[in-house]
C-alpha positions in Angstrom: -12.9 1.6 16.9 -10.1 3.6 18.4 -10.8 2.1 21.8 -9.8 -1.3 20.3 -6.3 -0.1 19.3 -4.7 -0.8 22.7 -5.6 -4.5 22.2 -3.9 -4.8 18.8 -0.9 -7.1 18.5 0.7 -6.5 15.1 1.3 -2.8 14.2 3.0 -1.3 11.1 4.3 2.2 11.4 5.4 4.2 8.3 7.6 7.2 8.6 8.2 9.5 5.6 11.1 11.6 4.5 9.5 14.7 5.9 9.4 13.0 9.3 13.0 11.9 9.3 14.7 15.0 7.9 14.8 18.7 8.4 13.9 21.0 5.6 17.6 21.1 4.5 17.7 17.3 4.1 19.7 16.6 7.2 18.4 13.8 9.4 16.1 14.9 12.2 17.8 12.9 15.0 15.6 14.1 17.8 12.5 12.9 16.0 14.1 9.6 15.0 15.0 9.0 18.6 11.5 9.7 19.7 10.0 7.3 17.2 12.5 4.6 18.0 11.8 5.0 21.7 8.0 4.6 21.2 8.4 1.6 18.9 10.8 0.0 21.4 8.3 0.6 24.2 5.5 -1.0 22.2 7.9 -4.0 21.6 8.4 -4.2 25.3 4.6 -4.7 25.7 4.9 -7.9 23.6 3.5 -6.2 20.5 4.9 -7.0 17.0 6.3 -3.9 15.4 7.2 -3.3 11.7 8.7 -0.1 10.6 8.4 1.1 7.0 11.0 3.9 6.5 11.6 6.3 3.7 14.6 8.5 3.6 17.4 6.6 1.8 17.5 8.7 -1.4 17.1 11.9 0.7 19.9 10.9 3.0 22.1 10.0 0.0 21.4 13.4 -1.6 22.4 15.1 1.6 25.6 13.1 1.9 26.5 14.3 -1.6 25.6 17.9 -0.8 22.6 18.1 -3.2 19.8 20.5 -2.5 17.2 18.4 -4.2 16.9 14.9 -5.6 17.9 14.5 -9.3 15.3 13.3 -11.8 17.1 10.5 -13.6 16.6 7.0 -12.3 20.3 6.0 -12.2 21.2 9.0 -10.1 18.3 8.2 -7.7 19.4 4.6 -7.5 23.0 5.7 -6.8 21.8 8.0 -4.0 19.7 5.2 -2.5 22.8 3.0 -2.3 24.7 5.8 -0.6 21.9 6.7 1.8 20.4 3.3 2.8 23.5 2.2 4.7 23.7 5.5 6.6 20.0 5.4 7.4 20.2 1.8 8.7 23.3 2.5 10.7 21.5 5.3 12.5 18.4 3.1 13.2 20.6 0.2 14.4 22.5 2.5 16.7 19.3 4.1 18.3 17.4 0.8 18.6 20.4 -0.9 20.2 20.3 1.7 23.0 16.9 0.2 23.9 18.1 -3.4 23.6 16.4 -4.1 20.3 17.6 -6.1 17.3 16.5 -4.9 13.9 16.5 -6.5 10.4 16.7 -4.7 7.1 14.2 -5.8 4.4 14.3 -4.2 0.9 11.5 -5.0 -1.5 10.4 -4.3 -5.0 7.0 -4.7 -6.5 8.3 -7.7 -8.4 8.9 -9.5 -5.1 5.1 -9.4 -4.4 3.9 -9.8 -8.0 4.2 -13.6 -8.1 2.1 -15.6 -5.8 4.9 -17.8 -4.6 7.3 -14.9 -3.9 4.4 -13.1 -2.1 4.0 -16.1 0.2 7.8 -16.4 0.7 7.9 -12.7 1.7 5.0 -13.3 4.2 6.9 -16.3 5.7 10.1 -14.3 6.0 8.4 -11.5 7.9 6.6 -13.9 10.2 10.0 -15.6 10.9 11.6 -12.2 11.7 8.7 -11.4 14.1 8.9 -14.8 15.7 12.6 -14.1 16.5 11.5 -11.0 18.4 13.2 -8.7 15.8 11.9 -5.5 14.4 12.0 -5.4 10.6 12.8 -2.0 9.0 11.4 -2.0 5.5 12.1 0.2 2.5 11.7 -0.1 -1.3 14.8 -1.4 -2.9 15.4 1.9 -4.8 18.9 0.8 -5.8 17.5 -1.8 -8.3 13.9 -0.8 -8.7 12.8 0.6 -12.1 9.5 2.3 -13.0 7.9 -1.0 -14.0 8.5 -2.6 -10.6 8.4 0.4 -8.2 5.6 0.7 -5.6 5.6 4.4 -6.4 5.9 5.6 -2.8 6.4 4.1 0.7 2.9 5.0 1.6 1.7 2.3 -0.8 4.5 0.0 0.3 3.4 0.3 3.9 -0.2 -0.7 3.0 1.2 -3.7 1.1 3.2 -4.7 4.1 0.2 -4.3 6.4 -1.8 -6.6 4.1 1.1 -9.0 3.7 1.5 -9.7 7.4 -2.2 -9.3 8.2 -1.5 -6.3 10.5 -4.0 -5.1 13.0 -3.2 -1.4 12.5 -1.2 0.8 10.1 0.0 4.2 11.3 1.4 6.6 8.7 3.4 9.5 10.2 3.8 12.6 8.1 4.2 16.4 8.3 0.4 16.9 8.2 -2.3 16.4 10.9 -4.4 14.2 8.7 -6.9 14.6 5.9 -8.7 17.9 5.7 -11.9 18.6 3.7 -9.8 21.1 1.7 -6.2 22.3 1.5 -5.4 24.0 4.9 -2.5 25.9 3.3 -5.0 27.7 1.0 -8.2 27.6 3.1 -7.9 28.8 6.7 -11.3 27.3 7.5 -10.3 23.8 6.4 -11.6 21.1 8.8 -9.6 18.0 9.9 -11.5 14.8 9.2 -11.4 12.7 12.3 -12.9 9.6 10.7 -13.3 8.6 7.0 -15.6 5.7 5.9 -15.3 6.2 2.2 -12.7 7.7 -0.1 -14.4 9.8 -2.8 -13.0 11.1 -6.1 -13.4 14.6 -4.7 -11.0 13.8 -1.9 -8.4 12.5 -4.3 -8.8 15.6 -6.5 -8.2 17.9 -3.5 -5.1 15.9 -2.5 -2.9 16.1 -5.5 -0.1 18.2 -4.0 3.3 16.5 -3.3 5.3 17.0 -0.1 8.8 18.3 0.5 11.7 18.4 -2.1 13.2 15.2 -0.8 10.0 13.2 -0.6 8.1 11.3 -3.3 4.6 11.3 -1.9 1.8 13.5 -0.6 -1.8 13.1 0.6 -2.9 11.5 -2.7 -0.6 8.5 -2.3 -1.8 8.2 1.3 -5.4 8.1 0.2 -4.6 5.4 -2.4 -3.0 3.4 0.4 -5.9 4.0 2.7 -8.3 2.6 0.0 -6.2 -0.6 0.1 -6.3 -0.9 3.8 -10.0 -0.2 4.1 -10.7 -2.9 1.5 -8.4 -5.3 3.2 -10.1 -4.7 6.6 -7.1 -2.9 8.2 -7.6 0.4 10.1 -5.2 3.1 9.1 -4.4 6.4 10.9 -2.6 9.3 9.3 -1.1 11.6 12.0 1.5 14.3 12.4 4.9 13.0 13.5 5.6 16.3 15.3 3.1 15.4 18.0 4.7 14.3 21.2 4.3 10.6 21.9 2.2 10.4 18.7 2.4 6.6 18.3 1.6 5.9 22.0 -1.3 8.3 21.9 -2.8 6.8 18.7 -2.7 3.3 20.1 -4.2 4.5 23.4 -7.2 5.6 21.4 -6.7 9.3 21.4 -8.4 11.1 18.5 -5.2 12.2 16.8 -5.1 12.5 13.0 -7.5 10.8 10.6 -8.8 7.3 11.1 -9.7 5.5 7.9 -12.3 3.0 9.1 -12.1 -0.4 7.2 -14.9 -2.7 6.3 -15.7 -5.2 9.0 -14.5 -8.5 7.4 -10.8 -9.0 6.6 -10.1 -10.1 3.1 -9.0 -13.6 2.4 -5.3 -14.0 1.8 -5.7 -15.1 -1.8 -8.0 -12.2 -2.7 -5.7 -9.8 -0.9 -2.8 -10.8 -3.2 -5.1 -10.5 -6.3 -6.2 -7.0 -5.2 -3.0 -5.5 -3.9 0.0 -7.9 -4.3 0.2 -7.8 -8.1 0.0 -5.3 -10.9 -2.9 -6.0 -13.5 -1.5 -7.2 -16.8 -4.5 -6.3 -18.9 -8.1 -5.1 -18.8 -11.5 -6.6 -19.4 -14.2 -4.1 -20.2 -17.7 -5.1 -19.1 -21.2 -3.8 -19.8 -23.7 -2.3 -17.4 -25.4 -5.6 -16.7 -22.2 -7.3 -15.7 -21.1 -4.3 -13.6 -24.4 -4.6 -11.6 -24.0 -8.4 -11.3 -20.4 -8.0 -9.9 -20.9 -5.0 -7.6 -24.4 -5.6 -6.3 -24.9 -9.4 -6.4 -21.3 -10.8 -6.0 -21.6 -12.8 -9.1 -18.8 -14.3 -11.3 -17.9 -12.5 -14.6 -19.4 -14.4 -17.5 -18.5 -14.0 -21.2 -21.9 -12.5 -22.0 -21.1 -9.4 -19.9 -17.7 -8.8 -21.5 -17.4 -6.0 -24.1 -13.7 -6.4 -24.9 -10.3 -7.5 -23.6 -7.3 -5.1 -23.7 -3.7 -6.1 -23.5 -1.8 -9.3 -24.2 -2.3 -11.7 -21.2 -2.5 -15.4 -20.7 -4.7 -17.6 -18.6 -4.3 -17.2 -14.8 -3.2 -13.6 -15.1 -4.5 -10.9 -12.8 -6.4 -8.2 -14.8 -8.4 -5.1 -14.1 -12.2 -5.2 -14.7 -13.3 -1.9 -16.2 -16.8 -0.4 -16.4 -18.3 1.1 -19.6 -17.4 4.5 -18.1 -13.7 3.6 -17.9 -13.5 3.1 -14.1 -11.7 0.1 -12.5 -14.4 -1.7 -10.5 -12.6 -5.0 -9.7 -9.5 -7.1 -10.2 -9.5 -10.8 -10.8 -7.6 -13.8 -12.2 -8.7 -14.5 -15.8 -9.6 -18.1 -16.7 -9.0 -17.3 -20.4 -6.3 -15.4 -22.3 -6.9 -12.0 -23.9 -7.2 -13.5 -27.3 -9.7 -16.1 -26.2 -11.8 -13.5 -24.3 -11.9 -11.3 -27.4 -13.4 -14.3 -29.3 -16.1 -15.2 -26.7 -16.9 -11.6 -25.6 -20.7 -11.1 -25.5 -21.4 -14.8 -26.0 -23.2 -17.3 -23.8 -21.2 -19.7 -21.6 -22.8 -22.6 -23.6 -21.2 -21.3 -26.8 -17.6 -21.2 -25.4 -16.7 -24.7 -26.4 -18.0 -24.3 -29.9 -16.0 -21.1 -30.4 -12.7 -22.1 -28.7 -12.9 -25.9 -29.3 -12.8 -26.5 -25.5 -14.4 -25.1 -22.4 -12.4 -25.4 -19.1 -14.5 -22.8 -17.3 -18.0 -21.4 -17.5 -16.7 -18.1 -16.1 -14.2 -15.6 -17.5 -13.4 -14.7 -13.9 -14.8 -16.8 -11.0 -16.1 -14.9 -8.0 -13.6 -16.7 -5.7 -10.8 -15.1 -7.7 -12.5 -11.7 -8.0 -11.9 -8.7 -5.8 -14.3 -5.7 -5.9 -12.7 -2.4 -5.6 -13.9 0.0 -2.9 
């Protein structure tokens, strides 16, 4: 698959706080210049480039002389407001040296949570790219609260890759890629060149966070990789300290870890259901329904439902949970939580008698159901 990278047209690159700053929180200008030069050169090859950049809060903290980011949300939001302008000013200055125009795009989870706003965001990005402009994207930390945060720009970058139907996502970090165990603890740890499936054991071994000014770590990258693999988008995690790292990855060199996606790209509607919105409730299913969903690609019927959790209405995206408590799918519910509770375990033929009407035979139709990898 790496040999195909050079043919790819639309590329998303994510750079983290650890890439953009020194250990003391100051901007690493030499590395920023190298990344901007590589992205500009890609752009010169008629490739479409999108940059997802962290660093606003860390830059703001450094401007205020803080040694670490404070814990309270208002303080973080204030630092984001201070740092975002300084960060964009530096990007604009360096990109301009290579004759490139950039656009700042700030997003919150809420911007993608509604289908119409999700589509509007897609159209905006496509318009920016059609203008031959490089969008620089960050989470809008100044207004985001816990309920509408992406959680980390690793996840934001995967959302953007899905939003614009990217051909490739490259996440640059301070690590070489995914190891089979923590290389800081185990000297014999082996770098994984290619990953075809993300296991629970991988996530358990990747729970450590990064530097003091960053919000992520390998765990958030694995969660993002799961999204990309499901959506059919290849993802590479590589070390930003490697010289010409972006050029070498796109040339097909075996740098970092490649997360190999499934062959088919997900339909746009299912992509939004799976990744563009937060589930607003849960539907617990029995073993028979789990098999029907995972192995046979069937719709979810009332007979396979054990219970509904939460307070949600018709048309809401919900998580489908196995009897063991694992999320196995997400889908758009045809009935409300209260209605599903009443028809749980019943046959489809009985729905009208129980509810007084039957608009759908299925609790979730397979066309509105996304199986989780």
